[in-house]
A tleap script that builds the chain and sets N, CA, C and O, in Angstrom:
source leaprc.protein.ff14SB
mol = sequence {
  NMET SER GLN ILE ARG SER ASP LEU TRP CYS
  ALA ALA PHE VAL ARG ARG HIE ASN ASP LEU
  GLY HIE VAL CYS VAL VAL ALA ARG LYS GLY
  ASP PRO ILE ALA GLY GLN VAL TRP ILE ASP
  VAL ASP HIE LEU ASP GLY THR ARG SER LEU
  PHE GLY PRO ALA PRO SER LEU VAL ALA SER
  GLU ALA GLY ALA GLY LYS LEU PHE GLN ARG
  ARG LEU GLU ARG VAL ALA GLY LEU GLU ILE
  ARG GLU ARG LEU ASP LYS GLU ALA ARG PHE
  ASP PRO ASP PHE TRP LEU LEU GLY LEU GLU
  THR ARG ASP ASP ASP LEU GLY PHE ASP LEU
  TYR ASP ASN GLU GLY THR GLY LYS CVAL
}
set mol.1.N position { -38.390 -22.710 3.594 }
set mol.1.CA position { -39.092 -23.166 2.569 }
set mol.1.C position { -38.132 -23.080 1.317 }
set mol.1.O position { -37.465 -22.078 1.059 }
set mol.2.N position { -38.136 -24.175 0.609 }
set mol.2.CA position { -37.255 -24.380 -0.504 }
set mol.2.C position { -38.003 -23.675 -1.831 }
set mol.2.O position { -39.226 -23.641 -1.967 }
set mol.3.N position { -37.160 -23.190 -2.662 }
set mol.3.CA position { -37.648 -22.448 -3.957 }
set mol.3.C position { -37.965 -23.392 -4.999 }
set mol.3.O position { -37.347 -24.451 -5.112 }
set mol.4.N position { -38.940 -23.039 -5.793 }
set mol.4.CA position { -39.114 -23.756 -6.978 }
set mol.4.C position { -38.078 -23.988 -8.014 }
set mol.4.O position { -37.250 -23.088 -8.159 }
set mol.5.N position { -37.990 -25.004 -8.727 }
set mol.5.CA position { -36.810 -25.337 -9.616 }
set mol.5.C position { -36.868 -24.196 -10.705 }
set mol.5.O position { -37.853 -23.567 -11.091 }
set mol.6.N position { -35.686 -24.106 -11.058 }
set mol.6.CA position { -35.581 -22.831 -12.088 }
set mol.6.C position { -36.045 -23.235 -13.375 }
set mol.6.O position { -36.487 -22.343 -14.099 }
set mol.7.N position { -36.028 -24.552 -13.852 }
set mol.7.CA position { -36.594 -24.858 -15.247 }
set mol.7.C position { -38.037 -24.666 -15.182 }
set mol.7.O position { -38.635 -24.050 -16.064 }
set mol.8.N position { -38.654 -25.205 -14.099 }
set mol.8.CA position { -40.142 -25.123 -13.938 }
set mol.8.C position { -40.654 -23.631 -13.843 }
set mol.8.O position { -41.711 -23.330 -14.396 }
set mol.9.N position { -39.995 -22.795 -13.221 }
set mol.9.CA position { -40.263 -21.471 -13.105 }
set mol.9.C position { -40.180 -20.625 -14.381 }
set mol.9.O position { -40.998 -19.752 -14.672 }
set mol.10.N position { -39.102 -20.971 -15.118 }
set mol.10.CA position { -38.859 -20.321 -16.415 }
set mol.10.C position { -39.875 -20.901 -17.470 }
set mol.10.O position { -40.289 -20.119 -18.326 }
set mol.11.N position { -40.297 -22.168 -17.478 }
set mol.11.CA position { -41.279 -22.617 -18.422 }
set mol.11.C position { -42.566 -22.072 -18.024 }
set mol.11.O position { -43.349 -21.898 -18.958 }
set mol.12.N position { -42.966 -21.767 -16.879 }
set mol.12.CA position { -44.396 -21.226 -16.629 }
set mol.12.C position { -44.309 -19.731 -16.831 }
set mol.12.O position { -45.303 -19.127 -17.234 }
set mol.13.N position { -43.235 -19.130 -16.587 }
set mol.13.CA position { -43.117 -17.552 -16.969 }
set mol.13.C position { -43.230 -17.372 -18.490 }
set mol.13.O position { -43.981 -16.505 -18.936 }
set mol.14.N position { -42.462 -18.215 -19.355 }
set mol.14.CA position { -42.649 -18.133 -20.750 }
set mol.14.C position { -43.964 -18.287 -21.345 }
set mol.14.O position { -44.438 -17.576 -22.231 }
set mol.15.N position { -44.604 -19.454 -20.677 }
set mol.15.CA position { -45.880 -19.841 -21.099 }
set mol.15.C position { -46.873 -18.750 -20.880 }
set mol.15.O position { -47.655 -18.420 -21.772 }
set mol.16.N position { -46.851 -18.154 -19.639 }
set mol.16.CA position { -47.695 -17.223 -19.183 }
set mol.16.C position { -47.672 -15.935 -20.231 }
set mol.16.O position { -48.671 -15.488 -20.795 }
set mol.17.N position { -46.404 -15.466 -20.360 }
set mol.17.CA position { -46.200 -14.359 -21.417 }
set mol.17.C position { -46.726 -14.597 -22.690 }
set mol.17.O position { -47.489 -13.794 -23.226 }
set mol.18.N position { -46.298 -15.861 -23.318 }
set mol.18.CA position { -46.830 -16.030 -24.636 }
set mol.18.C position { -48.432 -16.275 -24.665 }
set mol.18.O position { -48.992 -16.059 -25.740 }
set mol.19.N position { -49.064 -16.630 -23.771 }
set mol.19.CA position { -50.546 -16.715 -23.646 }
set mol.19.C position { -51.053 -15.373 -23.642 }
set mol.19.O position { -52.160 -15.155 -24.135 }
set mol.20.N position { -50.308 -14.365 -23.095 }
set mol.20.CA position { -50.739 -12.904 -23.056 }
set mol.20.C position { -50.547 -12.430 -24.365 }
set mol.20.O position { -51.247 -11.433 -24.540 }
set mol.21.N position { -49.834 -12.758 -25.439 }
set mol.21.CA position { -49.530 -12.354 -26.613 }
set mol.21.C position { -48.156 -11.547 -26.492 }
set mol.21.O position { -47.946 -10.677 -27.338 }
set mol.22.N position { -47.295 -11.759 -25.585 }
set mol.22.CA position { -46.047 -11.109 -25.477 }
set mol.22.C position { -45.085 -12.100 -26.185 }
set mol.22.O position { -45.379 -13.289 -26.309 }
set mol.23.N position { -44.023 -11.613 -26.606 }
set mol.23.CA position { -42.990 -12.703 -27.178 }
set mol.23.C position { -42.052 -12.912 -25.790 }
set mol.23.O position { -41.501 -12.021 -25.144 }
set mol.24.N position { -42.041 -14.233 -25.555 }
set mol.24.CA position { -40.950 -14.476 -24.343 }
set mol.24.C position { -40.428 -15.577 -24.675 }
set mol.24.O position { -41.233 -16.430 -25.048 }
set mol.25.N position { -39.050 -15.935 -24.667 }
set mol.25.CA position { -38.325 -17.000 -24.944 }
set mol.25.C position { -37.161 -17.312 -23.935 }
set mol.25.O position { -36.659 -16.420 -23.250 }
set mol.26.N position { -36.799 -18.494 -23.884 }
set mol.26.CA position { -35.609 -18.984 -23.111 }
set mol.26.C position { -34.422 -18.710 -23.960 }
set mol.26.O position { -34.178 -19.401 -24.949 }
set mol.27.N position { -33.677 -17.710 -23.590 }
set mol.27.CA position { -32.538 -17.261 -24.321 }
set mol.27.C position { -31.221 -17.971 -24.062 }
set mol.27.O position { -30.278 -18.022 -24.851 }
set mol.28.N position { -31.288 -18.562 -22.737 }
set mol.28.CA position { -30.025 -19.227 -22.369 }
set mol.28.C position { -30.611 -20.247 -21.136 }
set mol.28.O position { -31.283 -19.802 -20.205 }
set mol.29.N position { -30.293 -21.513 -21.259 }
set mol.29.CA position { -30.654 -22.459 -20.405 }
set mol.29.C position { -29.394 -22.724 -19.315 }
set mol.29.O position { -28.219 -22.857 -19.656 }
set mol.30.N position { -29.827 -22.764 -18.119 }
set mol.30.CA position { -28.855 -22.959 -16.929 }
set mol.30.C position { -29.099 -24.091 -16.313 }
set mol.30.O position { -29.706 -24.994 -16.890 }
set mol.31.N position { -28.653 -24.207 -15.027 }
set mol.31.CA position { -28.858 -25.360 -14.221 }
set mol.31.C position { -30.214 -25.566 -13.986 }
set mol.31.O position { -30.791 -24.585 -13.518 }
set mol.32.N position { -30.954 -26.656 -14.196 }
set mol.32.CA position { -32.207 -26.887 -14.130 }
set mol.32.C position { -32.929 -26.787 -12.735 }
set mol.32.O position { -34.107 -26.483 -12.546 }
set mol.33.N position { -32.031 -27.087 -11.856 }
set mol.33.CA position { -32.534 -27.018 -10.416 }
set mol.33.C position { -32.270 -25.736 -9.652 }
set mol.33.O position { -33.236 -25.169 -9.142 }
set mol.34.N position { -31.020 -25.208 -9.521 }
set mol.34.CA position { -30.761 -24.102 -8.929 }
set mol.34.C position { -30.199 -22.913 -9.659 }
set mol.34.O position { -29.660 -22.020 -9.006 }
set mol.35.N position { -30.290 -22.838 -10.998 }
set mol.35.CA position { -29.739 -21.909 -11.779 }
set mol.35.C position { -30.251 -20.507 -11.569 }
set mol.35.O position { -31.474 -20.398 -11.647 }
set mol.36.N position { -29.592 -19.458 -11.329 }
set mol.36.CA position { -30.112 -18.173 -11.177 }
set mol.36.C position { -30.893 -17.708 -12.519 }
set mol.36.O position { -30.524 -18.061 -13.639 }
set mol.37.N position { -31.900 -16.959 -12.303 }
set mol.37.CA position { -32.800 -16.513 -13.517 }
set mol.37.C position { -32.542 -15.036 -13.716 }
set mol.37.O position { -32.524 -14.305 -12.726 }
set mol.38.N position { -32.344 -14.558 -14.905 }
set mol.38.CA position { -32.266 -13.265 -15.354 }
set mol.38.C position { -33.162 -13.048 -16.344 }
set mol.38.O position { -33.376 -13.950 -17.154 }
set mol.39.N position { -33.876 -11.732 -16.444 }
set mol.39.CA position { -34.861 -11.543 -17.392 }
set mol.39.C position { -34.515 -10.247 -18.129 }
set mol.39.O position { -34.404 -9.191 -17.507 }
set mol.40.N position { -34.354 -10.322 -19.382 }
set mol.40.CA position { -34.017 -9.195 -20.218 }
set mol.40.C position { -35.240 -8.770 -20.941 }
set mol.40.O position { -35.770 -9.527 -21.755 }
set mol.41.N position { -35.778 -7.421 -20.641 }
set mol.41.CA position { -37.056 -6.996 -21.050 }
set mol.41.C position { -36.709 -5.961 -22.177 }
set mol.41.O position { -36.064 -4.942 -21.928 }
set mol.42.N position { -37.167 -6.270 -23.419 }
set mol.42.CA position { -37.289 -5.226 -24.476 }
set mol.42.C position { -38.553 -4.483 -24.435 }
set mol.42.O position { -39.615 -5.074 -24.626 }
set mol.43.N position { -38.506 -3.206 -24.194 }
set mol.43.CA position { -39.704 -2.273 -24.027 }
set mol.43.C position { -40.242 -1.876 -25.396 }
set mol.43.O position { -41.247 -1.171 -25.490 }
set mol.44.N position { -39.531 -2.358 -26.527 }
set mol.44.CA position { -40.027 -2.179 -27.754 }
set mol.44.C position { -40.044 -0.678 -28.222 }
set mol.44.O position { -40.719 -0.309 -29.183 }
set mol.45.N position { -39.247 0.169 -27.468 }
set mol.45.CA position { -39.026 1.575 -27.774 }
set mol.45.C position { -37.542 1.941 -27.948 }
set mol.45.O position { -37.166 3.113 -27.945 }
set mol.46.N position { -36.758 0.950 -28.092 }
set mol.46.CA position { -35.217 1.103 -28.287 }
set mol.46.C position { -34.591 1.050 -26.980 }
set mol.46.O position { -33.391 1.294 -26.856 }
set mol.47.N position { -35.405 0.716 -25.901 }
set mol.47.CA position { -34.505 0.494 -24.547 }
set mol.47.C position { -34.981 -0.903 -23.930 }
set mol.47.O position { -36.022 -1.508 -24.188 }
set mol.48.N position { -34.066 -1.223 -23.145 }
set mol.48.CA position { -34.267 -2.572 -22.468 }
set mol.48.C position { -33.893 -2.465 -20.973 }
set mol.48.O position { -33.145 -1.583 -20.552 }
set mol.49.N position { -34.446 -3.397 -20.210 }
set mol.49.CA position { -34.206 -3.366 -18.776 }
set mol.49.C position { -33.771 -4.710 -18.418 }
set mol.49.O position { -34.183 -5.648 -19.100 }
set mol.50.N position { -32.988 -4.922 -17.428 }
set mol.50.CA position { -32.408 -6.137 -17.025 }
set mol.50.C position { -32.800 -6.448 -15.518 }
set mol.50.O position { -32.647 -5.562 -14.677 }
set mol.51.N position { -33.280 -7.637 -15.178 }
set mol.51.CA position { -33.568 -7.950 -13.896 }
set mol.51.C position { -32.948 -9.122 -13.439 }
set mol.51.O position { -33.038 -10.102 -14.178 }
set mol.52.N position { -32.306 -9.239 -12.329 }
set mol.52.CA position { -31.564 -10.344 -11.977 }
set mol.52.C position { -31.991 -10.729 -10.572 }
set mol.52.O position { -32.849 -10.082 -9.973 }
set mol.53.N position { -31.316 -11.911 -9.994 }
set mol.53.CA position { -31.897 -12.316 -8.687 }
set mol.53.C position { -31.613 -11.349 -7.679 }
set mol.53.O position { -30.591 -10.663 -7.715 }
set mol.54.N position { -32.592 -11.254 -6.655 }
set mol.54.CA position { -32.311 -10.448 -5.570 }
set mol.54.C position { -31.386 -10.886 -4.696 }
set mol.54.O position { -31.114 -12.079 -4.830 }
set mol.55.N position { -30.709 -10.205 -3.692 }
set mol.55.CA position { -29.733 -10.748 -2.689 }
set mol.55.C position { -30.419 -12.037 -2.061 }
set mol.55.O position { -31.640 -12.146 -1.947 }
set mol.56.N position { -29.584 -12.911 -1.701 }
set mol.56.CA position { -29.801 -14.252 -1.193 }
set mol.56.C position { -30.626 -14.156 0.042 }
set mol.56.O position { -31.594 -14.891 0.237 }
set mol.57.N position { -30.208 -13.195 0.914 }
set mol.57.CA position { -30.848 -13.069 2.315 }
set mol.57.C position { -32.322 -12.691 2.125 }
set mol.57.O position { -33.207 -13.259 2.763 }
set mol.58.N position { -32.553 -11.770 1.281 }
set mol.58.CA position { -33.902 -11.135 0.973 }
set mol.58.C position { -34.780 -12.261 0.278 }
set mol.58.O position { -35.885 -12.589 0.708 }
set mol.59.N position { -34.142 -12.854 -0.906 }
set mol.59.CA position { -34.885 -13.766 -1.631 }
set mol.59.C position { -35.290 -15.079 -0.638 }
set mol.59.O position { -36.352 -15.653 -0.878 }
set mol.60.N position { -34.561 -15.483 0.318 }
set mol.60.CA position { -34.881 -16.566 1.207 }
set mol.60.C position { -36.188 -16.347 1.973 }
set mol.60.O position { -36.912 -17.275 2.337 }
set mol.61.N position { -36.457 -14.941 2.209 }
set mol.61.CA position { -37.674 -14.551 2.812 }
set mol.61.C position { -38.689 -14.630 2.106 }
set mol.61.O position { -39.757 -14.637 2.719 }
set mol.62.N position { -38.729 -14.712 0.667 }
set mol.62.CA position { -39.809 -14.482 -0.203 }
set mol.62.C position { -40.605 -15.861 -0.365 }
set mol.62.O position { -41.669 -15.894 -0.983 }
set mol.63.N position { -40.058 -16.954 0.198 }
set mol.63.CA position { -40.782 -18.295 0.062 }
set mol.63.C position { -40.222 -18.905 -1.035 }
set mol.63.O position { -39.036 -18.828 -1.354 }
set mol.64.N position { -41.355 -19.703 -1.789 }
set mol.64.CA position { -41.029 -20.599 -2.818 }
set mol.64.C position { -40.850 -19.919 -4.120 }
set mol.64.O position { -40.249 -20.483 -5.035 }
set mol.65.N position { -41.317 -18.800 -4.235 }
set mol.65.CA position { -41.149 -17.991 -5.510 }
set mol.65.C position { -39.782 -17.295 -5.792 }
set mol.65.O position { -38.917 -17.236 -4.918 }
set mol.66.N position { -39.618 -16.784 -7.005 }
set mol.66.CA position { -38.271 -16.053 -7.223 }
set mol.66.C position { -38.535 -14.623 -7.129 }
set mol.66.O position { -39.575 -14.116 -7.551 }
set mol.67.N position { -37.549 -13.948 -6.552 }
set mol.67.CA position { -37.558 -12.484 -6.274 }
set mol.67.C position { -36.491 -11.933 -7.125 }
set mol.67.O position { -35.433 -12.552 -7.239 }
set mol.68.N position { -36.702 -10.737 -7.775 }
set mol.68.CA position { -35.775 -10.219 -8.702 }
set mol.68.C position { -35.471 -8.713 -8.186 }
set mol.68.O position { -36.207 -8.117 -7.400 }
set mol.69.N position { -34.490 -8.277 -8.643 }
set mol.69.CA position { -33.957 -7.007 -8.399 }
set mol.69.C position { -33.533 -6.340 -9.928 }
set mol.69.O position { -32.957 -6.969 -10.815 }
set mol.70.N position { -33.937 -5.011 -9.997 }
set mol.70.CA position { -33.768 -4.294 -11.202 }
set mol.70.C position { -32.164 -4.044 -11.167 }
set mol.70.O position { -31.610 -3.534 -10.193 }
set mol.71.N position { -31.555 -4.414 -12.212 }
set mol.71.CA position { -29.980 -4.260 -12.415 }
set mol.71.C position { -29.804 -3.024 -13.299 }
set mol.71.O position { -29.129 -2.043 -12.987 }
set mol.72.N position { -30.515 -3.189 -14.486 }
set mol.72.CA position { -30.353 -1.926 -15.427 }
set mol.72.C position { -31.817 -1.521 -15.826 }
set mol.72.O position { -32.689 -2.380 -15.956 }
set mol.73.N position { -32.044 -0.251 -16.006 }
set mol.73.CA position { -33.266 0.210 -16.423 }
set mol.73.C position { -33.189 1.111 -17.681 }
set mol.73.O position { -32.483 2.117 -17.760 }
set mol.74.N position { -33.950 0.660 -18.596 }
set mol.74.CA position { -34.178 1.466 -20.029 }
set mol.74.C position { -32.898 1.829 -20.506 }
set mol.74.O position { -32.700 3.035 -20.657 }
set mol.75.N position { -31.919 0.975 -20.796 }
set mol.75.CA position { -30.684 1.245 -21.307 }
set mol.75.C position { -30.494 0.679 -22.839 }
set mol.75.O position { -31.396 0.003 -23.333 }
set mol.76.N position { -29.509 0.919 -23.447 }
set mol.76.CA position { -29.212 0.375 -24.774 }
set mol.76.C position { -28.803 -1.163 -24.531 }
set mol.76.O position { -28.243 -1.555 -23.508 }
set mol.77.N position { -29.185 -2.025 -25.686 }
set mol.77.CA position { -28.921 -3.295 -25.516 }
set mol.77.C position { -27.516 -3.666 -25.357 }
set mol.77.O position { -27.285 -4.781 -24.890 }
set mol.78.N position { -26.572 -2.925 -25.662 }
set mol.78.CA position { -25.051 -3.141 -25.552 }
set mol.78.C position { -24.801 -3.178 -24.060 }
set mol.78.O position { -23.932 -3.948 -23.651 }
set mol.79.N position { -25.417 -2.486 -23.275 }
set mol.79.CA position { -25.141 -2.447 -21.905 }
set mol.79.C position { -25.657 -3.738 -21.172 }
set mol.79.O position { -25.092 -4.315 -20.243 }
set mol.80.N position { -26.781 -4.059 -21.743 }
set mol.80.CA position { -27.325 -5.401 -21.126 }
set mol.80.C position { -26.420 -6.547 -21.466 }
set mol.80.O position { -26.128 -7.384 -20.612 }
set mol.81.N position { -25.908 -6.610 -22.868 }
set mol.81.CA position { -25.108 -7.744 -23.275 }
set mol.81.C position { -23.762 -7.774 -22.421 }
set mol.81.O position { -23.245 -8.839 -22.083 }
set mol.82.N position { -23.201 -6.454 -22.079 }
set mol.82.CA position { -21.903 -6.578 -21.362 }
set mol.82.C position { -22.113 -6.985 -19.920 }
set mol.82.O position { -21.246 -7.597 -19.298 }
set mol.83.N position { -23.228 -6.652 -19.421 }
set mol.83.CA position { -23.636 -7.190 -17.974 }
set mol.83.C position { -23.666 -8.674 -18.018 }
set mol.83.O position { -22.990 -9.382 -17.273 }
set mol.84.N position { -24.531 -9.136 -18.982 }
set mol.84.CA position { -24.619 -10.564 -19.043 }
set mol.84.C position { -23.463 -11.517 -19.428 }
set mol.84.O position { -23.466 -12.713 -19.134 }
set mol.85.N position { -22.501 -10.913 -20.089 }
set mol.85.CA position { -21.160 -11.394 -20.523 }
set mol.85.C position { -20.327 -11.459 -19.094 }
set mol.85.O position { -19.609 -12.423 -18.826 }
set mol.86.N position { -20.484 -10.438 -18.290 }
set mol.86.CA position { -19.867 -10.431 -17.013 }
set mol.86.C position { -20.315 -11.536 -16.010 }
set mol.86.O position { -19.555 -12.167 -15.275 }
set mol.87.N position { -21.696 -11.674 -16.096 }
set mol.87.CA position { -22.284 -12.638 -15.225 }
set mol.87.C position { -21.805 -14.146 -15.700 }
set mol.87.O position { -21.478 -14.997 -14.872 }
set mol.88.N position { -21.799 -14.359 -16.975 }
set mol.88.CA position { -21.472 -15.593 -17.579 }
set mol.88.C position { -20.044 -15.990 -17.204 }
set mol.88.O position { -19.813 -17.187 -17.033 }
set mol.89.N position { -19.048 -15.075 -17.060 }
set mol.89.CA position { -17.771 -15.447 -16.636 }
set mol.89.C position { -17.912 -15.757 -14.992 }
set mol.89.O position { -17.136 -16.521 -14.419 }
set mol.90.N position { -18.842 -15.165 -14.418 }
set mol.90.CA position { -18.857 -15.473 -12.871 }
set mol.90.C position { -19.638 -16.833 -12.625 }
set mol.90.O position { -19.224 -17.696 -11.852 }
set mol.91.N position { -20.787 -16.934 -13.347 }
set mol.91.CA position { -21.605 -18.068 -13.113 }
set mol.91.C position { -22.262 -18.527 -14.518 }
set mol.91.O position { -23.262 -17.957 -14.956 }
set mol.92.N position { -21.684 -19.504 -15.136 }
set mol.92.CA position { -22.066 -19.945 -16.336 }
set mol.92.C position { -23.363 -20.676 -16.392 }
set mol.92.O position { -23.868 -20.914 -17.489 }
set mol.93.N position { -23.969 -21.070 -15.222 }
set mol.93.CA position { -25.147 -21.823 -15.282 }
set mol.93.C position { -26.421 -21.029 -14.922 }
set mol.93.O position { -27.330 -21.616 -14.335 }
set mol.94.N position { -26.524 -19.844 -15.214 }
set mol.94.CA position { -27.620 -19.021 -15.240 }
set mol.94.C position { -28.613 -19.087 -16.402 }
set mol.94.O position { -28.285 -19.354 -17.559 }
set mol.95.N position { -29.858 -18.820 -15.990 }
set mol.95.CA position { -30.889 -18.967 -17.175 }
set mol.95.C position { -31.208 -17.358 -17.529 }
set mol.95.O position { -31.215 -16.453 -16.695 }
set mol.96.N position { -31.451 -17.228 -18.871 }
set mol.96.CA position { -31.775 -15.961 -19.387 }
set mol.96.C position { -33.124 -15.976 -20.168 }
set mol.96.O position { -33.354 -16.684 -21.148 }
set mol.97.N position { -33.929 -15.147 -19.626 }
set mol.97.CA position { -35.378 -15.058 -20.379 }
set mol.97.C position { -35.367 -13.912 -21.143 }
set mol.97.O position { -34.867 -12.914 -20.623 }
set mol.98.N position { -35.843 -13.825 -22.352 }
set mol.98.CA position { -36.103 -12.591 -23.166 }
set mol.98.C position { -37.574 -12.249 -23.233 }
set mol.98.O position { -38.381 -13.124 -23.547 }
set mol.99.N position { -37.925 -11.125 -22.978 }
set mol.99.CA position { -39.374 -10.724 -22.915 }
set mol.99.C position { -39.354 -9.462 -23.771 }
set mol.99.O position { -38.510 -8.582 -23.600 }
set mol.100.N position { -40.377 -9.398 -24.764 }
set mol.100.CA position { -40.678 -8.283 -25.409 }
set mol.100.C position { -42.112 -7.896 -25.238 }
set mol.100.O position { -43.057 -8.599 -25.596 }
set mol.101.N position { -42.215 -6.575 -24.588 }
set mol.101.CA position { -43.577 -6.131 -24.098 }
set mol.101.C position { -43.512 -4.667 -23.891 }
set mol.101.O position { -42.450 -4.152 -23.541 }
set mol.102.N position { -44.647 -3.921 -24.096 }
set mol.102.CA position { -44.676 -2.559 -23.592 }
set mol.102.C position { -45.565 -2.487 -22.438 }
set mol.102.O position { -45.830 -1.395 -21.934 }
set mol.103.N position { -46.053 -3.600 -21.978 }
set mol.103.CA position { -46.821 -3.640 -20.783 }
set mol.103.C position { -45.870 -3.332 -19.589 }
set mol.103.O position { -44.666 -3.571 -19.679 }
set mol.104.N position { -46.462 -2.765 -18.406 }
set mol.104.CA position { -45.813 -2.405 -17.275 }
set mol.104.C position { -45.888 -3.627 -16.294 }
set mol.104.O position { -45.068 -3.734 -15.382 }
set mol.105.N position { -46.830 -4.494 -16.485 }
set mol.105.CA position { -47.003 -5.633 -15.633 }
set mol.105.C position { -46.144 -6.797 -16.281 }
set mol.105.O position { -46.532 -7.445 -17.253 }
set mol.106.N position { -44.894 -6.996 -15.615 }
set mol.106.CA position { -44.077 -8.044 -16.064 }
set mol.106.C position { -44.214 -9.390 -15.330 }
set mol.106.O position { -43.561 -10.359 -15.718 }
set mol.107.N position { -45.039 -9.471 -14.288 }
set mol.107.CA position { -45.490 -10.666 -13.738 }
set mol.107.C position { -44.400 -11.399 -12.866 }
set mol.107.O position { -44.304 -12.626 -12.864 }
set mol.108.N position { -43.618 -10.604 -12.156 }
set mol.108.CA position { -42.842 -11.141 -11.098 }
set mol.108.C position { -42.568 -10.275 -10.080 }
set mol.108.O position { -42.746 -9.066 -10.228 }
set mol.109.N position { -42.111 -10.801 -8.946 }
set mol.109.CA position { -41.880 -10.041 -7.674 }
set mol.109.C position { -40.509 -9.152 -7.791 }
set mol.109.O position { -39.478 -9.630 -8.264 }
set mol.110.N position { -40.587 -8.088 -7.409 }
set mol.110.CA position { -39.343 -7.204 -7.470 }
set mol.110.C position { -38.946 -6.611 -6.070 }
set mol.110.O position { -39.752 -6.069 -5.314 }
set mol.111.N position { -37.658 -6.773 -5.825 }
set mol.111.CA position { -37.084 -6.196 -4.617 }
set mol.111.C position { -36.449 -4.891 -5.006 }
set mol.111.O position { -35.664 -4.799 -5.950 }
set mol.112.N position { -36.819 -3.887 -4.245 }
set mol.112.CA position { -35.948 -2.600 -4.158 }
set mol.112.C position { -35.457 -2.480 -2.891 }
set mol.112.O position { -35.642 -3.384 -2.075 }
set mol.113.N position { -34.818 -1.427 -2.597 }
set mol.113.CA position { -34.337 -0.955 -1.291 }
set mol.113.C position { -35.324 -0.696 -0.140 }
set mol.113.O position { -35.017 -0.680 1.052 }
set mol.114.N position { -36.628 -0.481 -0.688 }
set mol.114.CA position { -37.744 -0.194 0.296 }
set mol.114.C position { -38.583 -1.354 0.346 }
set mol.114.O position { -39.690 -1.199 0.860 }
set mol.115.N position { -38.225 -2.654 -0.154 }
set mol.115.CA position { -39.042 -3.767 0.069 }
set mol.115.C position { -39.427 -4.507 -1.147 }
set mol.115.O position { -38.778 -4.379 -2.185 }
set mol.116.N position { -40.427 -5.253 -1.060 }
set mol.116.CA position { -40.837 -6.072 -2.171 }
set mol.116.C position { -42.210 -5.518 -2.848 }
set mol.116.O position { -43.073 -4.906 -2.219 }
set mol.117.N position { -42.259 -5.783 -4.014 }
set mol.117.CA position { -43.591 -5.417 -4.818 }
set mol.117.C position { -43.671 -6.271 -6.001 }
set mol.117.O position { -42.772 -7.057 -6.298 }
set mol.118.N position { -44.811 -6.111 -6.720 }
set mol.118.CA position { -45.010 -6.714 -7.941 }
set mol.118.C position { -44.914 -5.858 -9.122 }
set mol.118.O position { -45.532 -4.793 -9.162 }
set mol.119.N position { -44.106 -6.297 -10.180 }
set mol.119.CA position { -43.850 -5.655 -11.360 }
set mol.119.C position { -44.507 -6.533 -12.594 }
set mol.119.O position { -44.398 -6.142 -13.756 }
savepdb mol mol.pdb
quit
């Protein structure tokens, strides 16, 4: 099964969170069809978390949706920026969504080493 286009997924994600009263923006536009999507979550307590694409093999089993993996959890913003700068050197066509929320329901599927779940 093929995955949904990145631009459509990002537009829906941003719209959903803004409708919920969160601040969510497209901070960086990537390839509209197949660009990887990263999500930078500001927890509004001085910490941020970064979610990136899950490994390809696992993501292909997820169906048409996007599957994410926690890359950094509740760290300073500088660590997030350094990780994204590294990603930009490797793959300049990625999308970056910025989300500000204290909510624990982030609205996407998360892969960890124990399987998939919703965050």
